[in-house]
C-alpha positions, 0 to 999 in steps of 0.5 A: 171117562163117562160114557153117555149112551142116548137112544132116542127113536130117531137116533142113538148119540154117543158121548164121552165126558171128562168132569163136566167136559165133553170131549166127543160124541157122535149121532147114529142111526139105530141100525148102526150097531156096528159102527156104535161097537166100533166108537165104544171099542176105540175109547174102552181103556178110557171109559170108567163108568156109563150110563144108558138113557133109553126110550126105544125097545131094542137098545144097544147090547153092551154085554160084551164090554162087561160094564156095569152101567147104570141104566136110567129109570124112574127109580135112579137117585136124582140131584133135583126133585122130581114132582111128576106124578107118573115118574115111570111114564117120564120120558128119559130125555125130559128128566136129563134136560131137568138135570141139565138145565138145574146144573146150567142154570142152578137156583134160577127158574127154567123152561126147556124146550126140546125140539126133537121127535117130538116137542117136549117143554119141561120147567125146573123151579129155583129151588129144585123141582122138575115140575113137569110140562108138555108134549107135542108133535114135532115138525115131521110128525105134523107133516105125516099128520096131515098126510095120513088124516086126509086123502089129498094133503101130500107128504112133504119134507120140511124146510124153511120158507119165507112167506107169511101165508100160503098161495098154493097147497104146498105152501099152505101147509109149510106156512102152516107147520112152520108158522104154528110151531113157532106162535106154539113155542112163542106160546108156552114162554109167554104163558110160563114168563107169567107164572114163573119170575126170571124164567130162563129159556134153553131150547136144544134138540135136532129141530132147534136150528130148524127156527131162524125166527126170533122169538119173544125173548132171548133163548140159549140153545145148547144142543148138548144138553140132554148128554150133559144132563145125563152125565150129571146123573151118572155123576151124582150117582157114582159119588152117592152110591 
């Protein structure tokens, strides 16, 4: 089996794949190092190949296992063409999403919307090119910015709203953050639908479930897209090196 380790800013995700099938996965807080080691140890006898994707300064120390792991970086061979002009600065999660959507929706134009710490929008063309995309603040970051850069606005936690405009300060913030994000997403979808024919939209990330509103088109929700993409990158390298 393949062990996938995705080390993000707010969570570490570990997964086991048998070919393209996700066998099991778990999400950990970054400080839960011992719990992660226990999870890996339980599956150690069945692990053949390992990939690590990290955007943090201090990742999980795997030295005890003697893995010959593949560490994803801008030099890692990929099953699609990366046309990003600064590949060394490209987030590993964005790259994994691009590969994942290429295999989920081959030979077609796709837009991935990843709603995590930041919102990421990434485009893959029907001829297998990753073009790039956009990055904007995520939900929690928007709440934090309103509080941090003002003297009196409170720091609120996300919750679903049932109104179209605020009638007090708190509801104005809730409405502005959620409606602003909602219209941002629809705006980018519409923009790229005008540029790319038959564009398929995929949504992933921890905050994807936060939006229960209907967008301007059908969207395929895929909570495991990043893990799937990392597994395909690992498989590609195992088969071609």
